[in-house]
C-alpha positions as CSV (number, residue, x, y, z in Angstrom):
1,M,-218.4,-6.2,98.1
2,G,-216.5,-4.2,100.7
3,A,-215.2,-0.6,102.1
4,T,-213.4,0.7,104.9
5,V,-214.2,3.9,106.9
6,A,-211.7,5.2,109.6
7,T,-212.9,6.6,112.8
8,V,-212.1,7.0,116.3
9,A,-212.9,5.7,119.9
10,Y,-212.0,7.2,122.8
11,L,-210.4,6.4,125.8
12,G,-209.7,9.1,128.4
13,L,-208.4,11.5,126.5
14,E,-206.7,8.9,124.2
15,A,-208.4,8.7,120.6
16,R,-207.3,5.1,119.2
17,A,-207.7,4.0,115.6
18,V,-211.1,2.3,114.6
19,E,-211.5,0.9,110.9
20,V,-215.1,0.6,109.8
21,Q,-215.2,-2.7,107.9
22,V,-218.3,-3.0,105.8
23,Q,-218.8,-6.1,103.8
24,L,-221.6,-7.1,101.5
25,S,-222.5,-11.2,100.9
26,P,-225.2,-13.2,99.3
27,G,-227.3,-15.0,101.9
28,L,-230.5,-14.1,103.5
29,P,-231.0,-10.7,104.7
30,A,-229.2,-9.3,107.3
31,F,-227.6,-6.4,109.3
32,I,-225.0,-7.4,111.8
33,I,-222.3,-5.1,114.0
34,V,-219.5,-7.0,115.3
35,G,-216.3,-5.7,117.4
36,L,-217.3,-5.7,121.0
37,P,-220.3,-2.6,120.0
38,D,-221.9,-1.1,123.3
39,K,-226.2,-0.4,123.0
40,A,-225.9,3.1,121.0
41,V,-223.7,1.3,118.3
42,A,-225.9,-1.8,117.9
43,E,-228.4,0.7,117.8
44,S,-226.6,2.1,114.9
45,R,-228.4,-0.2,112.1
46,E,-231.5,1.3,113.1
47,R,-230.6,4.8,112.7
48,V,-228.5,3.9,109.5
49,R,-231.2,2.0,107.9
50,A,-233.8,5.2,108.4
51,A,-230.9,7.9,107.6
52,L,-230.5,5.6,103.7
53,S,-233.8,5.6,103.3
54,A,-234.7,9.4,104.3
55,I,-232.1,10.4,101.2
56,G,-233.9,7.9,99.4
57,L,-232.0,4.8,99.2
58,A,-232.8,1.0,100.4
59,L,-230.0,-1.2,102.1
60,P,-229.2,-4.0,99.4
61,P,-231.2,-7.4,100.1
62,K,-227.8,-8.6,101.1
63,R,-226.1,-10.7,104.6
64,I,-224.2,-7.2,105.8
65,T,-221.8,-7.4,108.4
66,V,-219.9,-4.6,109.9
67,N,-216.7,-5.1,111.7
68,L,-215.6,-2.9,114.4
69,S,-211.9,-3.0,114.2
70,P,-209.8,-3.9,116.3
71,A,-212.2,-6.6,117.5
72,D,-211.2,-6.6,121.6
73,L,-211.7,-2.8,121.6
74,P,-215.2,-1.9,123.2
75,K,-216.3,0.7,121.1
76,E,-219.1,3.0,123.1
77,G,-221.2,6.1,121.5
78,S,-223.2,7.0,118.8
79,H,-220.2,8.4,116.5
80,Y,-219.7,5.6,114.5
81,D,-223.1,6.4,112.9
82,L,-222.1,8.4,110.1
83,P,-218.4,6.0,109.5
84,I,-220.9,3.1,109.0
85,A,-223.5,4.2,106.9
86,L,-220.8,6.5,104.6
87,G,-219.1,2.3,104.6
88,L,-222.0,1.3,103.3
89,L,-222.7,3.6,100.7
90,A,-219.1,3.3,99.2
91,A,-219.7,-0.6,99.7
92,I,-222.6,-0.7,97.0
93,G,-221.3,2.0,95.1
94,A,-222.3,5.5,95.8
95,A,-219.3,6.9,97.7
96,D,-215.9,6.6,96.6
97,V,-213.6,4.6,98.8
98,E,-210.7,6.4,97.6
99,T,-211.9,9.2,98.7
100,L,-213.1,7.9,101.8
101,A,-209.3,6.8,102.5
102,D,-208.2,10.4,103.1
103,Y,-210.7,11.0,106.5
104,V,-211.7,10.1,109.9
105,V,-215.3,10.0,110.4
106,V,-217.4,11.0,113.4
107,G,-221.1,11.8,113.7
108,E,-224.3,10.9,114.9
109,L,-227.2,10.1,112.0
110,S,-231.1,11.5,112.7
111,L,-233.6,9.2,111.4
112,D,-234.5,12.1,108.3
113,G,-230.6,11.5,107.2
114,R,-228.9,15.0,109.2
115,I,-226.0,14.6,111.2
116,A,-226.1,15.3,114.5
117,A,-222.9,16.4,117.0
118,S,-221.7,13.6,119.2
119,P,-219.0,14.4,121.6
120,G,-215.4,14.4,121.4
121,V,-214.8,16.1,117.9
122,L,-212.1,17.8,119.4
123,F,-210.2,15.1,120.0
124,A,-211.1,13.5,116.4
125,A,-209.6,16.2,114.9
126,L,-206.1,15.6,116.6
127,H,-206.0,11.9,115.7
128,A,-207.2,12.8,112.1
129,S,-204.4,15.6,112.1
130,G,-201.5,13.3,113.0
131,L,-202.3,11.0,110.8
132,D,-202.2,13.6,108.3
133,K,-206.1,12.8,106.8
134,G,-209.0,15.2,107.1
135,L,-212.1,15.1,109.1
136,I,-215.7,14.3,108.4
137,C,-217.8,15.7,111.6
138,P,-221.3,17.1,112.1
139,A,-221.7,20.9,110.9
140,A,-222.5,21.5,114.4
141,Q,-219.0,20.9,115.4
142,G,-217.0,22.0,112.5
143,S,-215.6,24.5,114.2
144,E,-214.6,22.9,117.1
145,A,-212.9,20.6,114.4
146,A,-210.8,23.7,112.9
147,W,-209.4,24.3,116.0
148,A,-207.3,21.2,115.4
149,G,-204.8,22.6,113.1
150,E,-204.8,22.8,109.2
151,L,-206.6,20.0,108.6
152,D,-209.4,19.4,105.4
153,V,-212.6,19.6,107.9
154,V,-215.7,18.1,105.9
155,A,-218.3,19.4,108.4
156,A,-221.9,18.7,106.6
157,P,-225.2,19.1,107.9
158,D,-227.0,15.9,106.2
159,L,-226.1,13.2,104.3
160,L,-227.2,14.2,101.2
161,A,-224.8,17.5,101.4
162,L,-221.7,15.3,102.4
163,L,-222.4,13.2,99.2
164,A,-223.0,15.9,97.2
165,H,-219.3,17.1,98.5
166,L,-217.4,14.1,98.6
167,K,-218.7,13.8,95.2
168,G,-217.3,17.6,94.0
169,T,-221.2,18.5,93.4
170,A,-221.3,21.1,95.7
171,L,-219.1,21.8,98.1
172,V,-219.5,22.1,101.9
173,A,-217.9,25.4,103.1
174,R,-214.8,25.0,105.4
175,P,-215.6,25.8,109.0
176,A,-213.5,28.9,110.6
177,A,-212.0,28.4,114.7
178,V,-214.8,30.1,116.4
179,E,-213.4,32.8,118.4
180,A,-212.9,31.6,122.4
181,E,-215.8,31.8,124.4
182,T,-215.8,35.6,126.5
183,V,-214.3,35.5,129.7
184,T,-217.7,36.6,132.1
185,G,-216.8,37.8,135.3
186,G,-218.7,36.4,138.6
187,P,-219.3,37.7,141.8
188,D,-216.6,40.7,143.2
189,V,-214.6,40.7,146.1
190,A,-216.1,43.8,146.9
191,Q,-219.6,42.3,147.7
192,V,-217.6,40.6,150.7
193,K,-219.0,42.3,153.6
194,G,-216.0,41.7,156.2
195,Q,-214.3,38.6,156.1
196,E,-210.6,40.1,155.7
197,V,-208.9,36.8,156.9
198,A,-211.2,34.6,154.8
199,K,-210.5,37.1,152.0
200,R,-206.3,37.1,152.1
201,A,-206.7,33.3,152.4
202,L,-209.1,33.6,149.1
203,E,-206.2,35.6,147.5
204,I,-203.0,33.0,148.6
205,A,-205.1,30.3,147.5
206,A,-205.6,31.6,143.9
207,A,-202.3,33.1,143.7
208,G,-200.3,29.6,144.4
209,G,-203.3,27.3,143.0
210,H,-203.8,26.0,147.0
211,N,-206.5,23.9,148.5
212,L,-208.9,25.8,150.7
213,L,-211.4,24.9,153.1
214,M,-213.8,27.5,154.4
215,S,-215.2,26.7,158.1
216,G,-218.2,29.0,159.9
217,P,-222.3,29.4,160.6
218,P,-224.7,29.6,157.9
219,G,-225.0,32.8,155.8
220,A,-221.2,33.9,156.7
221,G,-220.4,34.1,153.2
222,K,-218.5,31.1,152.2
223,S,-220.7,30.2,149.1
224,L,-220.1,33.9,148.0
225,L,-215.9,34.3,149.2
226,A,-215.7,30.7,146.5
227,A,-217.9,31.9,143.3
228,C,-215.4,35.1,143.5
229,L,-212.1,33.1,143.3
230,P,-212.8,32.1,139.5
231,G,-212.6,36.2,138.9
232,I,-209.4,36.3,141.0
233,L,-207.9,33.9,139.1
234,P,-206.2,34.5,135.6
235,P,-207.5,33.6,132.3
236,L,-206.3,30.0,130.6
237,L,-203.2,29.5,129.1
238,P,-203.8,28.9,124.7
239,S,-202.4,25.3,125.9
240,E,-204.0,25.4,129.2
241,A,-207.2,26.2,127.4
242,L,-206.4,23.2,125.2
243,E,-206.4,20.6,127.7
244,V,-209.8,22.2,129.4
245,S,-211.6,22.2,126.0
246,M,-210.4,18.3,125.5
247,V,-211.7,17.2,128.7
248,A,-215.2,19.3,127.4
249,S,-215.3,17.7,124.3
250,V,-215.3,14.2,125.7
251,A,-217.5,15.3,128.1
252,G,-219.9,16.9,125.5
253,E,-219.8,20.3,127.2
254,L,-218.2,21.9,124.3
255,S,-220.7,24.7,123.1
256,D,-220.7,26.1,119.4
257,G,-217.4,24.8,119.0
258,K,-216.0,27.6,121.4
259,I,-212.6,27.1,123.0
260,R,-212.9,27.4,127.0
261,R,-210.8,30.6,128.0
262,R,-212.2,31.0,131.4
263,R,-211.1,28.5,134.4
264,P,-214.1,25.9,135.4
265,F,-216.1,26.3,138.5
266,R,-217.6,23.0,139.5
267,A,-220.1,22.6,142.4
268,P,-221.8,19.3,142.5
269,H,-224.6,18.7,145.3
270,H,-223.5,16.7,148.2
271,S,-225.6,13.8,147.1
272,A,-223.2,13.3,144.2
273,S,-222.1,9.4,143.8
274,M,-218.4,8.4,143.1
275,P,-218.3,7.8,139.6
276,A,-220.1,11.2,139.3
277,L,-217.3,12.9,141.6
278,V,-213.9,10.8,140.2
279,G,-215.7,9.8,137.0
280,G,-216.3,6.2,135.5
281,G,-220.2,4.9,134.6
282,L,-221.4,2.1,132.7
283,R,-219.8,4.2,129.7
284,V,-216.9,5.9,131.2
285,R,-216.7,9.4,131.3
286,P,-215.0,12.3,133.0
287,G,-216.1,13.3,136.6
288,E,-216.4,16.6,138.5
289,I,-212.9,16.7,139.2
290,S,-211.9,16.1,135.6
291,L,-214.6,18.6,134.2
292,A,-213.0,21.1,136.7
293,H,-209.3,20.5,135.5
294,L,-207.4,24.0,136.0
295,G,-209.9,25.6,137.6
296,V,-211.8,25.2,140.8
297,L,-213.7,22.2,142.6
298,F,-216.3,23.8,144.9
299,L,-217.5,21.4,147.9
300,D,-220.3,22.8,149.6
301,E,-221.4,21.6,153.0
302,L,-217.9,19.1,152.7
303,P,-219.5,16.7,155.6
304,E,-222.5,16.1,153.8
305,F,-220.9,14.3,151.1
306,Q,-220.8,10.5,151.6
307,R,-217.5,9.7,153.2
308,Q,-216.0,7.1,150.9
309,V,-216.9,9.9,148.1
310,L,-214.6,12.2,149.2
311,D,-212.4,9.9,150.0
312,S,-211.6,9.2,146.4
313,L,-210.2,12.1,146.0
314,R,-207.2,11.7,148.0
315,Q,-205.8,10.0,145.0
316,P,-206.1,12.5,142.5
317,L,-206.0,15.8,144.8
318,E,-202.0,14.3,145.2
319,T,-201.3,13.1,141.7
320,G,-203.2,15.3,139.7
321,S,-205.1,12.6,137.4
322,V,-207.6,9.6,137.9
323,S,-207.5,6.4,137.3
324,V,-210.7,4.4,136.1
325,A,-210.2,0.9,136.7
326,R,-212.8,-1.0,134.7
327,A,-212.6,-5.3,133.7
328,N,-212.3,-3.8,130.2
329,S,-210.8,-0.7,130.4
330,H,-208.4,1.5,132.1
331,V,-209.0,5.2,131.3
332,T,-206.8,8.0,133.0
333,F,-208.4,11.7,132.8
334,P,-206.3,15.0,134.5
335,A,-207.4,16.3,137.1
336,R,-205.1,19.2,138.4
337,V,-207.8,21.5,140.5
338,Q,-208.2,23.5,143.2
339,L,-210.1,22.5,145.8
340,V,-212.5,24.6,147.3
341,A,-214.4,23.3,150.6
342,A,-216.7,25.1,152.9
343,M,-218.3,23.4,156.3
344,N,-220.4,24.5,159.0
345,P,-218.6,23.8,161.9
346,C,-221.4,21.2,163.6
347,R,-225.0,20.0,162.2
348,C,-226.6,23.1,163.8
349,G,-224.0,25.3,163.0
350,H,-224.0,27.6,165.7
351,L,-221.2,26.0,167.3
352,G,-219.9,28.8,169.8
353,D,-222.6,30.9,170.1
354,P,-224.5,30.8,173.3
355,A,-227.8,31.8,172.0
356,L,-228.2,29.7,169.4
357,A,-225.9,26.8,169.6
358,C,-227.5,23.7,170.1
359,S,-227.6,21.0,173.6
360,R,-225.3,18.6,172.1
361,A,-222.3,20.9,171.9
362,P,-219.4,20.2,171.9
363,R,-220.8,16.1,170.9
364,C,-222.1,17.5,167.8
365,A,-219.3,19.1,166.9
366,A,-216.9,16.6,167.1
367,D,-219.3,13.9,165.3
368,Y,-219.9,16.2,162.0
369,Q,-216.4,17.3,161.8
370,A,-215.0,13.5,161.7
371,R,-217.7,12.5,158.7
372,V,-214.4,14.3,157.0
373,S,-211.3,11.7,156.6
374,G,-207.8,13.4,158.9
375,P,-206.1,12.4,155.3
376,L,-208.4,14.5,153.3
377,L,-208.2,17.3,155.4
378,D,-204.3,17.0,155.4
379,R,-204.2,17.6,151.8
380,I,-206.0,20.7,152.3
381,D,-203.3,23.8,152.4
382,L,-205.5,26.7,153.9
383,H,-208.4,26.4,156.8
384,V,-209.8,29.5,157.8
385,E,-212.8,30.2,160.1
386,V,-215.0,32.1,158.6
387,A,-217.2,34.3,161.6
388,S,-220.6,35.3,161.2
389,V,-221.2,39.3,160.1
390,S,-222.0,41.7,162.5
391,A,-224.9,44.1,161.7
392,A,-222.7,46.8,161.5
393,D,-220.3,44.8,158.8
394,L,-223.2,44.9,156.8
395,T,-223.9,48.7,157.2
396,L,-220.4,49.5,155.9
397,P,-220.0,50.5,152.1
398,P,-218.0,48.4,149.9
399,P,-214.9,47.9,150.1
400,A,-212.7,50.4,148.0
401,E,-210.4,46.9,146.8
402,G,-212.4,44.6,143.9
403,S,-211.7,41.7,141.8
404,A,-209.6,43.7,139.6
405,E,-207.0,44.6,142.4
406,V,-206.9,41.2,144.2
407,A,-206.2,40.0,140.8
408,A,-203.5,42.2,139.8
409,R,-201.3,40.9,142.4
410,V,-202.6,37.0,141.6
411,A,-201.5,37.6,138.1
412,A,-198.4,39.1,139.9
413,A,-197.6,36.5,141.8
414,R,-198.4,34.0,139.1
415,D,-196.0,34.8,136.5
416,I,-193.1,35.1,139.1
417,Q,-193.9,31.4,139.4
418,S,-193.8,30.9,135.7
419,R,-190.6,32.7,135.5
420,R,-189.5,30.0,138.0
421,F,-190.6,26.6,137.2
422,N,-190.0,27.8,133.5
423,G,-189.5,23.9,131.8
424,S,-190.1,22.2,134.8
425,G,-193.7,21.3,134.3
426,V,-195.1,22.9,137.2
427,R,-197.5,25.3,137.0
428,T,-197.9,26.7,140.3
429,N,-196.3,26.8,144.2
430,A,-199.4,23.9,144.6
431,E,-197.5,21.9,142.2
432,A,-194.2,21.9,143.9
433,D,-192.2,18.8,145.4
434,G,-189.3,17.4,146.1
435,E,-186.2,18.8,145.6
436,L,-187.5,21.1,143.3
437,L,-189.3,22.5,146.7
438,D,-186.6,22.6,148.6
439,R,-185.1,24.5,146.0
440,V,-187.5,27.5,145.7
441,A,-189.3,27.2,149.5
442,T,-186.5,26.8,151.6
443,P,-186.8,29.6,154.2
444,D,-184.5,31.6,156.1
445,E,-182.6,30.3,159.6
446,P,-185.4,32.4,161.6
447,G,-188.0,30.5,159.4
448,R,-186.4,27.2,159.3
449,K,-186.0,26.8,163.4
450,L,-190.2,28.7,163.7
451,L,-191.1,26.0,161.2
452,A,-189.4,23.2,163.1
453,D,-191.0,23.8,166.5
454,A,-194.4,24.4,164.7
455,A,-194.1,21.3,163.0
456,S,-193.0,19.5,166.3
457,A,-196.2,21.3,168.6
458,M,-198.8,20.9,166.2
459,R,-197.3,17.4,165.5
460,L,-197.6,18.0,161.5
461,S,-197.0,15.0,158.8
462,A,-195.0,15.2,156.1
463,R,-197.3,16.6,153.7
464,G,-198.5,19.4,155.9
465,F,-194.9,19.8,156.6
466,H,-194.5,20.5,152.8
467,R,-197.7,22.5,152.0
468,V,-197.0,24.7,154.8
469,M,-193.4,25.6,152.7
470,R,-195.6,25.5,149.5
471,V,-197.8,28.1,150.8
472,A,-195.1,29.9,152.6
473,R,-193.4,30.5,148.8
474,T,-196.8,32.0,147.9
475,I,-197.2,34.6,150.5
476,A,-193.9,35.5,149.7
477,D,-194.2,36.1,145.6
478,L,-197.4,38.0,147.1
479,A,-195.4,39.7,148.8
480,G,-192.7,40.3,145.8
481,A,-189.6,39.2,148.5
482,E,-186.9,36.5,147.1
483,N,-186.4,34.3,150.2
484,V,-188.9,32.8,152.2
485,G,-188.7,34.3,155.4
486,R,-190.1,33.6,159.6
487,I,-192.5,35.8,158.4
488,H,-194.4,33.9,155.3
489,I,-194.1,31.1,157.5
490,A,-196.1,32.6,160.5
491,E,-198.8,33.5,158.5
492,A,-198.7,30.0,156.6
493,L,-199.2,28.1,159.8
494,S,-201.5,30.5,161.3
495,Y,-203.9,28.7,158.0
496,R,-202.8,25.3,159.0
497,R,-205.1,23.2,161.5
498,Q,-204.2,20.1,163.3
499,P,-206.5,17.1,161.8
500,P,-208.6,15.5,164.1
501,R,-208.5,12.3,166.1
502,N,-210.4,9.8,164.8
C-alpha cells in the first residue's frame, strides 16, 4: 500500500516540487523518513504520530517508509508534517488519493492535531498556481495564499476539519485575500531642528534610491533623520509589494496574511554576524539586506560593525542580489536596498570640538574611520556631515515643511524616473548603469568640464564618477530639469568625499 502527496522545498526565492511518497510494507513496525531530511523533518515522525493519535487514529503495525523525492535535494523545515500525515492517511484508506493529487500541501502539525503556520506559504501558493493545482495550508495563512490568484485554497484549522472537507461532509470556507497592511507614518521631517544640508541629502537619497552616509557627533539627529526616510519614500507598487512579501513569507515574517505595502526599514545592531546581515546559517534564510529589499537598511554606528561583515555588503550593493553558497546548496536572494549609515567622526564622537575632543585627536579619528573600508565608502553616493544642534536651533519653532511636502517632491521625481526607465528593468537613477546612464545623465558642456576636473582633483574612481552622474541626474529630476547642468554636478560633488588612505 502506498500514496503520493505533492509539496515543495524552498531554495531562496524558488519553490522546488517535492513528492512525499509513503509506502506501507510488511515487517517489524518502523517509521523511517529518507530523502535528505534535516532535523526538523526527521522529527516529523513524532509530531505526525501524536497528531494522528489525537484524532483517534494509530499508525498501522507495519514498516512505514516515507521518501521525499527528489532524494538528492536537501529538505528543511516543518512544513513537511502535513503532507507526510496526509500521505499516511491516504495509504491506510482514510483519505482519497485521487483527491489529494489535485493539491500541493504544506503545514506544520501540533501534537493535538492542529495545523500550525509555517514559512513560505505564499511561495507554495504561487507554485501550486503554476501547476494548475490547489493548495492545502494552515488556516492562519489562508489569506496569504489567496494573494496568489485564482486557485483552490483549503485552509484548515486541524486534521479533522481537513479530512471532513476532503470527504465533502463539512467544507472549509474559502479564504479571502486580506487587505494590505496599513501604511503608518514614522517620525516626521518637521521634528528635525536645523540640519538643512542633511535634510536635503535625505530628500535626494529618497528621490533617486541612493546610499547615504551621515557623520557627526552624538545627539546631532542622525538616527532621527534615518527614521524619517520611510515616511518620504513612495509606497510600494503592486509588483514591488509582492516581491517584498515573498521575502517576508520565506523568512516567516508575513503576519496575518497581509501583503506588505510599506517599504521595509531594517536596523540591525552592530553586533550582527555575517549570516545575519547577508543571509545563510544552518538553514539558509534571508539576511537583513534581503529583508530590506526595496527598502532601507540602516546601519547605525557603522565603524562598530566587524569589518568583514561590512565588506560582505559590497557585492550585494552593486548587483542588487546576494548569493549564499554552501556545499549542498546555492541560494540567491534579492537585495536591492538603499543603504543609510551613520557614524561618529571618532570614537569619542567630538572631533573638532575643542571643549570635548579627546587628547588623541586626530589619530583617534583616523583609526576609527579606517575601520570602514574605502571600497565600501566608494559605493555610498551621498556623504554628509551632520553638525551638532545648537541651543538656538532647538528653541526655534518646527519647520513649516514636513514629510508630506518632501514626499510629494520625491514622488514627482520618482514618477519622472518611472517614465524614463519604462521597460528597461531599472527602477531608479541609482540602478542606472552603462549606456543607459550615459544616455540619461550625461551633463552639458560646462557640467562635463567641471566633472572631469573634479574627478582628477578628487581622485574619483570609475565607480565614484558614475555615482556622481546618478546623483546629479536625481538633483535635476527634483528641479524638473530635462538635462543635467553644471549646478547639478556641483551639488552632487559636494556630497562626495575622497576615500580614506588605508
